[in-house]
N, C-alpha and C positions, 0 to 999 in steps of 0.2 A: 599799811594800811589797803583799805578796800580797793578792790577793782570789780568796776560793773560793766557788764558785756551784754547788750539788748539784741533781739532776734526776734524775726518772728513776723515784722511788717511787710506788707505788699499792696497789692493795686485788686479791689474788690467793689462788685457794684453795689450800688444802695440796697440797703437790706441785710447783707452779707455780714460774716463772724470773721473776725480774726483771734487769736491768741497771742499775745506778746510774753516774751520771757526775759529775765535779766537776770544772768546768772552772776551769781557775786562770788569772788575770792579774797581771801585773806584776813577775813571775820566770819563769825557766825551770826546771820540775821536773825536770829531767834532775838535775841538779846535787845533788838532796835527795831523803831517804827521805821517804815519806808514808805517811799512815795512815787506814783507817776505824776509825770507833768507832761505837757505836750505844750509844740510852738509852731503855731502856723504861719507862713511867709506874711510879715506886714504886720503882727501880731505881737502883743506881748506874752510870754510863758504863762501857762494857769496851770493850776492844781489839777489834776483829774481824779485821782483816788490817792488816800492814804490806808495803809493795814498798822495798828499800833503795834506797840511790843506785846499786849496783850490779845492781839488779833481782833480788835475793834476795828470795823471799817468806815470809812469817810469818804464822802465823794462830793465833787463839784456839782452844782445845782444842774448843768445841764446833761448830766448822766441820765438821769430820771430813769433809773433801773435797767440802763441796757447793760452796765459794764460791772464786772464783778473782780476786785482784787484779792488775790488769795498768795500764800508763800508755802512752800516744801523745803521744810527746814534740814529734813535729810539729803538734799538736794543744793542746800542752799542758794534757792532761787525763788524770786519773786514774779509773779505772772498779772497779767489783766487780760479778762476774757472780754472781748468785746464784740457783742450782737446789735443786730439793726442797727447798723453803721449807716452815717448820714454823711452826704457832702461835706458839712461842716466840720465832720471828726478829722479831716484830711490835715495830717500835721506830723511833725517829728516828734515821737514819744519818748521820752527819757524816763529812766529811773534815777532816783536819787536819793541819797543818805546823808543823814547829820551823825557825824562819829567823831564823839569826842568835841566837839563844838566845831569840827570841821565838814565841810561840804563836800559831796563828793559825786559826780554826775557820771552816767555812761555816756556812749557815744550819738546814740539816739538810734531809733529805726524808722524809717519813712511807712507812712501809711496813707494811702490814697484811697478814697472812695469817689468813683465816676461811675457813668454809664456810657 
């Protein structure tokens, strides 16, 4: 079964950038759609971005061209490039995969945007 490990979170000022990574072991990610979600304190978990099996990209409405999801099949790693970060982007960011009808999550990485 897959194991997902996120990294790359941190604290940035508004307008800053971060690149999140999700290293996957146990399965080849090229065969699956994968997603980034986020969860802020007191709020429901929400979908940030999806990359489909055929590398199509889908984004939450709030992204508005600021984030880019990608993957490196050689490194078996999912990425989320986040630019022009806003305080409302503060949350724990988690990668997610539906593997043969079973959902797997990483442990999450904290992103904090404040001045």
